[in-house]
C-alpha positions in Angstrom: 57.7 117.8 102.1 56.7 116.8 105.6 54.3 114.2 104.2 57.0 112.6 102.1 59.4 112.4 105.0 56.7 110.8 107.2 55.9 108.3 104.4 59.6 107.6 103.8 60.4 107.1 107.5 57.5 104.7 108.0 58.5 102.8 104.9 62.1 102.3 106.0 61.0 101.3 109.5 58.8 98.7 108.0 61.5 97.6 105.6 64.2 97.2 108.3 61.8 95.3 110.6 60.8 92.9 107.8 62.3 89.4 108.3 62.5 88.9 104.6 64.6 92.0 104.2 66.9 90.9 107.0 67.3 87.5 105.4 68.1 89.0 102.0 70.7 91.3 103.5 72.3 88.4 105.4 72.4 86.3 102.2 73.9 89.2 100.3 76.6 89.8 102.9 77.3 86.1 103.2 77.8 85.7 99.5 79.7 89.0 99.1 82.2 88.6 101.9 82.3 84.7 101.8 81.1 84.4 105.4 80.3 81.0 106.7 81.9 79.1 103.7 80.4 75.7 103.4 83.3 74.1 101.6 85.0 70.8 102.5 88.7 71.2 103.0 90.8 69.0 100.7 93.0 66.3 102.3 96.5 65.6 101.3 96.3 62.3 99.5 100.0 61.7 99.7 99.8 61.5 103.5 96.7 59.3 103.7 97.1 56.9 100.8 99.5 54.0 100.7 101.8 53.5 97.8 101.0 50.5 95.5 104.3 50.5 93.6 107.6 49.2 94.8 109.8 52.0 93.4 110.7 55.1 95.4 110.5 58.4 93.6 111.6 61.8 94.8 108.1 62.8 95.5 107.5 59.7 97.8 110.8 60.4 99.6 109.9 64.1 100.2 106.4 63.2 101.3 106.4 59.8 102.9 103.1 57.9 103.1 101.7 56.3 106.3 102.1 52.6 106.1 99.9 50.3 108.2 101.0 46.9 109.4 99.0 43.9 108.3 97.1 42.0 111.0 
């Protein structure tokens, strides 16, 4: 019983001090809890794009587009 506790304690000390184990745990926690999400946030195309049609719709009135002046 004492021998198995001694073996188990040295095994877990080695396991927790292993860089590969720490990397695996970090990867698991990152994926599990969505830490450090590496996603690009979508942009609102209604506010950044110019309208190419001459007609005004309810959607264009509710969300006006940014118009640039010609040079």
